[in-house]
C-alpha angles and dihedrals in degrees: 000000000000087000093050093049089049093049096048100033106035106019101038111019100033094064096035091255099303096139092044090050088053093057089040089059090060091049092048094049091052091048091050092048095050100031097101095043103104093201088058098052095095088061105029098050096055091043092052089046092051091047091056091046092053091051093051092044093049089050092048096049092046092053091049091049090059088061097038125008090204087073089078093056093046092054100033101094095044090045092053088054092050092047090048090055091049091056093043093048089050095053095039089054090050091051090047090056091056093043091050090052091052102034093105090056091085092233108141090210092072092043090055092044092054093045089051093051089051091050091050094052093043102041109019109030092061088070087080091076092063093042092051091048090050094046090052093051086079130193099313096086091049095048090047089056091048092053093044093051103038 
């Protein structure tokens, strides 16, 4: 959790998202480059969707943190999970682009790489929905538990 607090509190919110926007620019450029490539839609569309969701989530948490700094701690672990998926989705999409270009080479490496990218997007990326929902729940459920137990 130290890493998640550091990511959200010091790396993202402390500079008003400047570092995150820098990474977001790489993601956006890739999406724009591949957006018309029909073969890449299964990777590009979910990546673009997640990029939008991360932007909205970051803004929402930042606004809540102005009212109550504990909101950062309440969301940090889930936010780290969402950010991790944004990075993974970006790199898997890039790997899929290369694997698609080389899939007719007969090299099993590219076949396996493409299958793994598809597995990631189908089976792992959907975790972000639960992480985002949990991050948005804020500090109130945590404080209610604390009050109920102590």
